[in-house]
C-alpha positions as CSV (number, residue, x, y, z in Angstrom):
1,M,11.1,32.1,13.4
2,S,10.5,29.2,11.1
3,D,7.5,28.5,8.4
4,A,6.8,25.4,9.9
5,D,7.6,22.6,12.5
6,V,7.3,20.0,10.1
7,V,7.4,19.9,6.2
8,V,6.3,16.7,4.8
9,I,7.2,16.4,1.0
10,G,4.2,14.0,-0.8
11,S,0.8,13.8,-0.3
12,G,1.1,9.8,-0.5
13,I,-0.6,7.7,2.0
14,G,2.0,7.5,4.5
15,G,2.8,11.3,3.7
16,L,-0.5,12.4,4.8
17,V,-0.7,10.3,7.8
18,A,2.5,11.7,9.6
19,G,1.3,15.0,8.6
20,A,-2.1,14.7,10.0
21,L,-0.8,13.0,13.3
22,L,1.6,15.7,13.7
23,A,-0.7,18.4,13.3
24,Y,-2.9,16.8,15.9
25,H,-0.3,16.9,18.2
26,G,0.1,20.4,17.8
27,K,3.0,20.4,15.2
28,R,2.8,23.1,12.6
29,T,2.8,21.3,9.7
30,I,3.1,22.1,5.9
31,V,2.5,19.0,3.4
32,C,3.9,20.0,0.0
33,E,2.6,18.0,-3.4
34,S,3.7,18.6,-6.7
35,H,0.6,17.7,-8.6
36,G,-2.5,19.3,-8.8
37,V,-4.4,16.7,-6.3
38,A,-3.2,14.7,-3.4
39,G,-2.8,11.2,-2.9
40,G,0.4,10.1,-4.6
41,A,-0.1,6.6,-5.9
42,A,-3.7,6.4,-4.3
43,H,-5.3,9.4,-6.2
44,G,-7.8,9.2,-8.2
45,F,-9.2,10.9,-11.8
46,V,-11.8,11.5,-13.8
47,R,-12.2,11.3,-17.5
48,Q,-15.1,11.5,-19.4
49,G,-17.4,10.9,-16.4
50,F,-15.2,7.8,-15.0
51,R,-13.8,7.9,-11.9
52,F,-10.4,5.6,-11.5
53,D,-8.0,4.7,-8.9
54,T,-4.2,5.0,-10.0
55,G,-3.1,2.3,-7.6
56,P,-4.6,0.2,-4.8
57,S,-7.9,-1.0,-5.2
58,F,-8.0,-3.9,-2.3
59,Y,-9.0,-2.6,1.4
60,C,-9.8,-4.1,4.2
61,G,-11.9,-3.2,7.6
62,L,-12.7,0.7,6.5
63,G,-16.1,-0.1,7.7
64,D,-15.2,-1.9,10.6
65,S,-14.8,-0.2,13.9
66,E,-12.8,-2.6,15.2
67,S,-10.5,-3.5,12.5
68,L,-6.8,-3.5,13.2
69,N,-5.9,-1.7,9.8
70,P,-3.3,0.9,10.8
71,L,-5.3,3.4,8.4
72,C,-7.9,3.0,10.4
73,Q,-6.4,3.4,13.6
74,V,-5.4,6.8,12.3
75,L,-8.8,7.8,10.7
76,R,-10.5,7.4,14.6
77,I,-8.1,9.1,16.2
78,L,-8.6,12.2,13.9
79,G,-12.6,11.6,13.8
80,E,-12.6,10.6,10.3
81,R,-14.6,7.7,8.8
82,V,-14.4,6.3,5.3
83,E,-18.0,5.1,4.0
84,A,-17.3,1.5,2.4
85,I,-19.3,-1.2,1.1
86,A,-18.3,-4.9,2.3
87,Y,-18.5,-8.0,-0.2
88,D,-18.0,-11.2,-0.6
89,P,-15.7,-13.2,-2.2
90,L,-13.3,-10.7,-2.4
91,G,-11.7,-11.9,-6.0
92,H,-11.5,-14.9,-8.3
93,Y,-8.2,-16.1,-9.5
94,H,-8.2,-17.3,-13.0
95,F,-5.6,-19.9,-13.2
96,P,-4.9,-21.4,-16.8
97,D,-6.5,-24.8,-15.5
98,R,-10.1,-23.2,-13.5
99,T,-11.0,-20.5,-11.5
100,L,-11.0,-20.1,-7.1
101,P,-13.2,-17.8,-5.2
102,I,-11.2,-16.4,-3.1
103,Y,-13.0,-15.8,0.5
104,G,-11.6,-13.8,3.5
105,Q,-12.6,-16.1,6.1
106,S,-10.5,-18.9,6.2
107,D,-13.1,-21.7,6.6
108,R,-14.7,-20.4,3.7
109,Y,-11.4,-20.2,1.6
110,Q,-10.4,-23.8,2.6
111,E,-14.3,-25.1,1.5
112,A,-13.7,-23.7,-1.7
113,L,-10.4,-25.4,-2.4
114,A,-11.3,-28.5,-1.2
115,Q,-13.5,-28.6,-4.1
116,I,-10.3,-28.6,-6.8
117,T,-7.7,-30.2,-4.3
118,P,-9.2,-31.8,-0.7
119,Q,-5.4,-32.6,0.4
120,G,-4.6,-29.4,-0.9
121,A,-7.0,-27.5,1.3
122,K,-5.8,-29.1,4.7
123,E,-2.3,-28.2,3.4
124,L,-3.4,-24.5,3.2
125,Q,-5.0,-25.0,6.9
126,A,-1.5,-25.9,7.7
127,F,0.0,-23.3,6.6
128,Q,-2.5,-20.4,7.5
129,K,-2.8,-21.5,11.3
130,P,0.7,-20.3,12.6
131,L,0.3,-17.3,10.5
132,L,-3.0,-16.6,12.3
133,D,-1.4,-17.4,15.6
134,L,0.9,-14.6,14.9
135,Y,-1.8,-12.2,14.2
136,K,-3.6,-13.1,17.0
137,A,-0.5,-12.3,19.1
138,L,0.2,-8.9,17.2
139,S,-2.8,-7.6,17.2
140,Q,-2.8,-7.1,20.9
141,I,-0.3,-4.2,20.7
142,P,-2.0,-1.7,18.3
143,T,0.3,0.1,15.0
144,I,-0.8,3.5,16.9
145,A,1.5,2.8,20.0
146,L,4.4,2.1,18.2
147,R,7.5,4.7,17.3
148,S,10.7,3.8,15.4
149,D,13.1,4.8,18.5
150,W,14.4,3.0,22.0
151,Q,11.7,5.1,23.8
152,L,9.0,2.3,22.2
153,L,10.5,0.0,25.3
154,P,8.8,2.2,28.2
155,I,5.6,2.3,26.6
156,L,5.0,-1.4,25.5
157,A,6.4,-2.4,29.3
158,T,4.2,0.2,30.3
159,R,1.2,-1.2,28.5
160,Y,1.9,-4.2,26.4
161,L,4.0,-6.8,28.6
162,P,1.4,-9.5,28.6
163,A,1.4,-9.3,25.0
164,L,5.0,-9.2,24.6
165,W,4.8,-12.7,26.2
166,Q,2.2,-13.9,23.6
167,L,4.8,-13.1,21.1
168,L,7.8,-15.0,22.2
169,P,6.6,-18.5,20.7
170,H,6.4,-16.8,17.6
171,L,10.0,-15.2,17.4
172,G,10.9,-17.9,15.0
173,I,8.8,-16.7,12.1
174,I,8.7,-13.3,13.1
175,N,12.0,-12.4,11.2
176,G,11.5,-15.2,8.7
177,S,9.5,-15.9,5.4
178,A,6.2,-16.9,4.6
179,G,8.2,-19.4,2.3
180,Q,9.8,-20.9,5.2
181,I,5.8,-21.8,6.6
182,L,5.0,-23.1,3.0
183,R,8.0,-25.7,2.7
184,S,6.8,-27.5,6.0
185,T,3.3,-27.2,5.6
186,V,2.7,-27.8,1.8
187,Q,3.5,-30.5,-0.4
188,D,0.3,-29.8,-3.5
189,P,1.7,-27.6,-6.5
190,W,-1.2,-26.2,-6.9
191,V,-1.6,-24.8,-3.3
192,K,2.0,-23.8,-3.6
193,R,1.6,-21.9,-6.8
194,L,-1.8,-20.3,-5.2
195,I,0.1,-19.0,-1.8
196,D,3.4,-17.7,-4.2
197,L,0.4,-15.8,-6.0
198,E,-0.9,-14.7,-2.9
199,C,2.2,-13.1,-1.6
200,F,2.9,-11.8,-5.2
201,L,-0.2,-9.5,-5.0
202,L,0.9,-8.2,-1.3
203,S,4.2,-7.5,-1.9
204,G,5.7,-7.8,-5.5
205,L,7.7,-11.2,-4.5
206,K,6.3,-14.7,-4.4
207,A,6.3,-17.0,-0.7
208,E,10.2,-17.0,-0.4
209,G,10.7,-12.9,-0.5
210,T,7.8,-12.1,1.5
211,V,7.9,-11.5,5.3
212,A,6.1,-13.8,7.5
213,P,4.3,-10.8,9.5
214,E,2.9,-9.1,6.5
215,V,0.9,-12.2,5.5
216,A,-0.2,-12.9,9.1
217,F,-1.8,-9.6,8.8
218,M,-3.2,-9.7,5.4
219,L,-4.9,-13.6,6.4
220,G,-5.6,-12.2,10.1
221,E,-7.7,-9.2,9.2
222,R,-9.5,-10.9,6.0
223,D,-10.3,-13.8,8.4
224,R,-12.0,-11.4,11.2
225,S,-12.7,-8.1,9.9
226,V,-14.3,-7.4,6.8
227,V,-13.5,-6.6,3.2
228,D,-14.8,-3.7,1.3
229,Y,-14.2,-0.8,-1.0
230,P,-14.3,3.1,0.3
231,L,-17.7,4.5,-1.6
232,G,-16.0,7.5,-4.1
233,G,-12.3,5.5,-4.5
234,S,-9.6,5.5,-3.2
235,E,-10.1,9.5,-3.3
236,A,-12.5,9.2,-0.6
237,I,-9.9,8.1,1.8
238,I,-7.5,10.4,0.6
239,N,-10.2,13.2,1.5
240,A,-10.6,12.0,4.6
241,L,-6.6,11.9,5.5
242,V,-6.5,15.7,4.3
243,R,-9.7,16.6,6.3
244,G,-8.3,15.6,9.5
245,L,-4.9,17.3,8.2
246,T,-6.4,21.0,7.9
247,R,-8.9,20.5,10.9
248,F,-6.2,20.5,13.4
249,G,-4.2,23.6,11.7
250,G,-2.0,21.5,8.8
251,Q,-1.6,23.0,5.2
252,L,-1.9,21.1,2.5
253,R,-0.1,22.2,-0.4
254,L,-1.1,21.6,-3.9
255,G,1.3,22.6,-7.0
256,A,4.2,22.7,-4.7
257,H,7.3,21.1,-6.1
258,V,10.0,20.2,-3.9
259,E,13.1,20.8,-5.6
260,K,15.3,20.5,-3.0
261,I,15.7,19.6,1.2
262,L,18.3,22.4,2.4
263,I,20.9,21.1,4.7
264,E,22.8,23.7,7.0
265,Q,25.3,22.7,9.0
266,G,24.7,19.3,8.6
267,R,21.2,19.3,10.0
268,V,17.8,20.2,7.7
269,A,16.9,23.8,7.4
270,G,13.9,23.3,5.1
271,V,12.9,22.7,1.7
272,R,13.5,25.0,-1.8
273,L,10.1,24.7,-4.1
274,R,10.5,25.1,-7.5
275,G,10.6,29.3,-8.7
276,Q,12.8,29.6,-5.5
277,E,10.7,30.0,-2.7
278,T,11.8,28.1,0.1
279,L,10.2,27.0,3.3
280,T,12.0,26.8,6.3
281,A,11.5,23.9,9.7
282,P,13.8,21.9,11.5
283,L,12.0,18.5,10.3
284,V,11.4,17.6,7.0
285,I,9.8,14.3,6.3
286,S,10.1,12.6,2.3
287,N,7.3,10.7,1.2
288,A,9.1,10.0,-2.0
289,T,11.2,6.7,-2.5
290,L,14.6,6.5,-1.2
291,W,16.3,6.8,-4.5
292,D,14.0,9.8,-5.1
293,T,15.1,11.0,-1.5
294,Y,18.7,10.1,-2.0
295,T,19.6,11.3,-6.0
296,E,17.0,14.3,-6.7
297,L,15.9,15.9,-3.2
298,L,19.4,15.7,-1.6
299,S,23.0,16.2,-3.2
300,P,25.6,13.1,-2.9
301,E,27.8,15.2,-0.2
302,D,24.7,15.8,2.3
303,L,24.9,11.7,3.2
304,P,27.9,9.8,4.2
305,S,29.2,7.8,1.1
306,S,28.7,4.4,2.4
307,Y,25.3,4.8,3.5
308,R,24.0,6.5,0.4
309,Q,25.4,4.0,-1.9
310,K,23.9,1.1,0.2
311,Q,20.2,2.6,0.3
312,L,20.8,3.1,-3.7
313,S,21.4,-0.3,-3.8
314,T,18.3,-1.7,-2.9
315,P,16.8,-4.0,-5.3
316,A,13.2,-2.7,-6.6
317,V,10.2,-4.7,-7.6
318,E,9.3,-3.7,-11.4
319,S,6.9,-1.3,-12.6
320,F,3.5,-1.5,-14.9
321,M,1.4,-1.5,-17.6
322,H,-2.1,0.0,-17.0
323,L,-5.3,-0.1,-18.6
324,H,-7.7,2.6,-17.4
325,L,-11.2,1.4,-19.6
326,G,-14.8,3.0,-19.4
327,I,-17.0,-0.1,-20.9
328,R,-20.8,-0.3,-21.4
329,A,-22.2,-2.6,-18.8
330,E,-25.4,-4.3,-20.2
331,G,-25.6,-7.9,-20.0
332,L,-23.0,-7.6,-17.2
333,E,-25.5,-8.1,-13.8
334,G,-23.5,-10.9,-12.1
335,L,-19.8,-9.4,-12.5
336,T,-17.7,-9.1,-9.4
337,G,-15.3,-6.5,-8.8
338,H,-11.8,-8.2,-8.4
339,H,-10.1,-10.9,-10.7
340,V,-6.4,-12.1,-11.1
341,V,-5.6,-13.5,-14.3
342,V,-2.6,-16.3,-14.7
343,H,-1.9,-16.5,-18.5
344,G,1.2,-19.7,-18.4
345,E,0.8,-22.5,-16.4
346,Y,4.4,-23.1,-16.4
347,R,5.7,-19.5,-16.7
348,D,6.8,-17.7,-13.1
349,I,4.2,-15.7,-12.1
350,T,6.3,-12.5,-11.6
351,T,7.0,-12.8,-15.4
352,P,6.1,-9.4,-16.4
353,G,2.5,-10.0,-18.4
354,N,2.1,-13.3,-16.8
355,T,-0.2,-12.1,-13.8
356,C,-2.8,-9.6,-14.5
357,M,-4.9,-7.5,-11.7
358,I,-8.3,-6.6,-12.4
359,S,-10.6,-4.2,-10.7
360,I,-13.9,-3.1,-11.3
361,P,-15.0,-1.1,-8.6
362,S,-18.0,0.4,-10.2
363,V,-19.7,-2.8,-9.3
364,W,-20.0,-1.6,-5.9
365,D,-20.1,1.8,-6.3
366,K,-22.6,3.1,-9.3
367,S,-21.0,6.7,-8.7
368,L,-17.9,6.1,-10.6
369,A,-19.1,5.4,-13.7
370,P,-21.9,6.7,-16.3
371,E,-25.0,5.1,-15.4
372,G,-25.0,1.7,-17.9
373,H,-21.5,1.6,-17.8
374,H,-18.8,0.2,-15.6
375,C,-14.6,1.6,-15.2
376,I,-11.9,-1.0,-15.3
377,H,-8.2,-0.8,-14.1
378,A,-5.7,-3.6,-15.3
379,Y,-2.5,-4.0,-14.7
380,T,0.9,-5.9,-14.8
381,L,4.4,-5.7,-14.0
382,E,6.2,-4.3,-16.9
383,P,9.9,-3.1,-16.5
384,F,11.3,0.4,-17.2
385,A,14.1,-0.3,-19.0
386,G,13.5,0.5,-22.7
387,W,11.0,2.6,-22.5
388,S,11.1,6.0,-24.6
389,R,8.6,8.7,-26.0
390,D,10.0,7.9,-29.8
391,R,7.8,7.4,-32.8
392,H,7.6,3.6,-31.6
393,Y,6.2,4.4,-28.1
394,A,2.3,4.2,-29.5
395,E,2.9,1.5,-30.9
396,R,4.7,-0.5,-28.3
397,K,1.8,0.6,-25.8
398,S,-0.6,-1.3,-27.8
399,V,1.7,-4.7,-28.0
400,K,2.2,-4.4,-24.2
401,S,-1.5,-4.1,-23.6
402,Q,-2.1,-7.3,-24.9
403,P,-1.9,-9.4,-21.8
404,L,-4.0,-7.4,-20.1
405,Y,-6.9,-7.6,-22.7
406,R,-6.8,-11.2,-22.8
407,A,-7.0,-11.5,-19.0
408,L,-9.9,-8.8,-19.1
409,E,-11.4,-11.3,-22.1
410,R,-11.4,-14.5,-19.2
411,V,-13.9,-12.3,-17.4
412,I,-15.7,-10.6,-19.8
413,P,-15.3,-11.9,-23.6
414,D,-16.4,-9.4,-25.6
415,I,-14.9,-6.6,-23.7
416,R,-13.3,-5.2,-26.7
417,E,-16.6,-4.2,-28.5
418,R,-18.0,-2.7,-25.2
419,I,-14.7,0.3,-24.8
420,V,-16.1,3.7,-24.9
421,L,-13.0,4.7,-23.1
422,E,-9.4,3.5,-22.9
423,L,-6.3,4.9,-21.8
424,V,-3.2,2.8,-21.5
425,G,-0.4,3.7,-19.2
426,T,3.4,2.2,-19.3
427,P,5.9,2.4,-17.0
428,L,6.7,6.2,-17.9
429,T,3.3,6.9,-17.3
430,H,3.6,5.4,-13.7
431,S,6.5,7.3,-13.3
432,R,5.4,10.8,-14.4
433,Y,2.4,10.5,-12.5
434,L,3.3,8.8,-9.7
435,R,7.0,10.4,-9.0
436,R,8.1,7.2,-8.5
437,H,11.7,5.9,-9.4
438,Q,11.3,4.1,-12.7
439,G,7.8,3.8,-11.8
440,T,8.6,0.5,-9.2
441,Y,6.2,-0.9,-7.1
442,G,8.9,-0.4,-4.1
443,P,11.7,-2.3,-2.8
444,A,12.3,-6.3,-3.7
445,I,13.9,-6.6,0.1
446,S,13.5,-10.6,0.8
447,P,13.8,-12.3,4.3
448,G,17.5,-12.6,5.4
449,Q,18.9,-10.4,2.5
450,G,18.6,-6.9,3.7
451,T,16.5,-5.2,6.2
452,W,14.0,-2.4,5.3
453,P,15.0,1.2,6.6
454,S,13.5,2.7,9.4
455,C,12.0,6.0,9.3
456,S,15.4,7.7,10.4
457,T,18.4,9.2,8.4
458,P,21.8,10.3,9.0
459,I,20.7,13.8,8.8
460,P,19.3,15.2,11.6
461,G,15.5,16.5,10.9
462,L,15.5,14.9,8.1
463,Y,13.0,11.6,8.0
464,R,11.2,9.6,5.5
465,V,8.3,7.6,5.2
466,G,6.5,5.6,2.5
467,D,6.8,1.8,0.8
468,T,10.6,2.6,1.0
469,T,10.2,2.3,4.6
470,L,9.3,0.1,7.4
471,P,7.2,-1.7,7.4
472,G,6.8,-1.6,3.8
473,I,4.7,-2.1,0.8
474,G,0.7,-1.7,0.6
475,V,-1.7,0.1,2.2
476,P,-1.6,-1.0,5.9
477,A,2.4,-1.1,5.7
478,V,2.7,2.9,4.0
479,A,-0.1,3.9,6.8
480,A,1.8,2.3,9.6
481,S,5.1,3.8,7.9
482,G,3.8,7.3,8.9
483,I,2.6,6.6,12.3
484,L,6.2,5.4,13.3
485,C,7.3,8.4,12.0
486,A,5.3,11.1,13.7
487,N,5.1,8.7,16.7
488,T,9.2,9.0,17.0
489,L,8.9,13.1,16.8
490,I,6.6,13.3,20.1
491,S,6.6,12.4,23.5
492,P,5.7,8.8,24.9
493,Q,3.3,10.5,27.4
494,A,1.5,11.9,24.0
495,I,1.3,8.7,22.6
496,L,0.0,7.1,25.8
497,D,-2.7,10.0,25.8
498,V,-3.4,8.9,22.2
499,L,-3.7,5.1,23.5
500,D,-6.1,6.1,25.7
501,Q,-8.2,8.2,23.5
502,Y,-7.8,5.0,20.8
503,S,-9.4,3.0,23.8
504,A,-12.4,4.7,24.2
505,L,-13.3,5.2,20.8
506,R,-13.0,1.4,20.2
507,C,-15.4,0.8,23.4
508,I,-17.7,3.3,21.9
509,G,-17.4,1.5,18.3
510,G,-18.2,-1.8,19.7
511,Q,-21.3,-0.8,21.7
């Protein structure tokens, strides 16, 4: 008898969603996490009383019982919830010439933009309309209903045939980029830059490289749901998923570093952990990146050569520089929590160091920092190439962190005098603690230039989840990848039963 029905490698959101759902469906599930804490890129850590997020800082719909966020759908099924605090505006974008508040609701967003460029506000509305219409059509089919094989068809035909008809008028943009819509609706250069920035923050690529449904979901959820932050930070989301996993009999093993996926007679047989322990299972799900899965966890001969070569040639978004700061908060009573600073007007927003993201979550959740203080996470793109822990490492860290400090000075001019704790992270840090290939943000797959891999692989019994699988980068997307994978491994009837439960829970939540 095998040790488990399913072994999941990695406890990121994608891995935990897949593992928890399979445990819910009665599968003996073990999630193996190399680190001492769960969460992958969404884990939290504490230093000197400051609680920091490592990765995601923007969330939507956590406190909304009607939210279509795939993560929220999973939490409802598992009987879990995350306490969250709503806020508006969702952030401020600081360009070299001015600052713009960004609101979730599309009409308020357009009103704010009209203060800068009235014509641009009309063009933004024209850009948003087809995307919001697409979101409305897509929202008729909950992610919790989807799977990655042909057995999706009877589910859609049984439950969602009218919704499929509603999608027909949108087929022209479903497989296209946001850039296609941008080109046909926007002439104002200020608005073009704004939309490129929104897409870059979402996918790591500008509008031409970002798929339209991803932007549609972002705009739609912001417009109809609520922008909020989980009390306790991203760790609170991970804890809720772990509770769901263990409630239904699943196991989380921390400090369990998987060295190899075991293949016997051409199919999965389990995994080997550091220390030579093996866990046998007929199904293995890798939450590692495709590059780490296919180079570190598998041997070259385990995969067809052409398939392996094609997968490993997938382009990747750069890694990051990080600042985690603890600062004194006196005099900052009007501070808001999210900021994006673009330094150079004539430099591409994707240039490393030019666009800096800032999150100050203690604005909403004061428990994240000691009394009278704030915690800050600031980050910007930075290539992995050229970094090494040599005698120049500390000096280079200091130099490369300066764009982040200059960005923070746009928000808090005397930031350097307020610092009581400073942690500087590099692409090496990002790679080491998040166990990501060269610390990458994820694949750079542009529409029409490649397809996102599904959860399936050529090896029977081996599946993948996370941001290097369909539907891509971001918390809702990686949660969706976990749903797609788990649903592919259960019967269509089991999915229909979940949909009945999900509908009942939505009715209760909406009363």
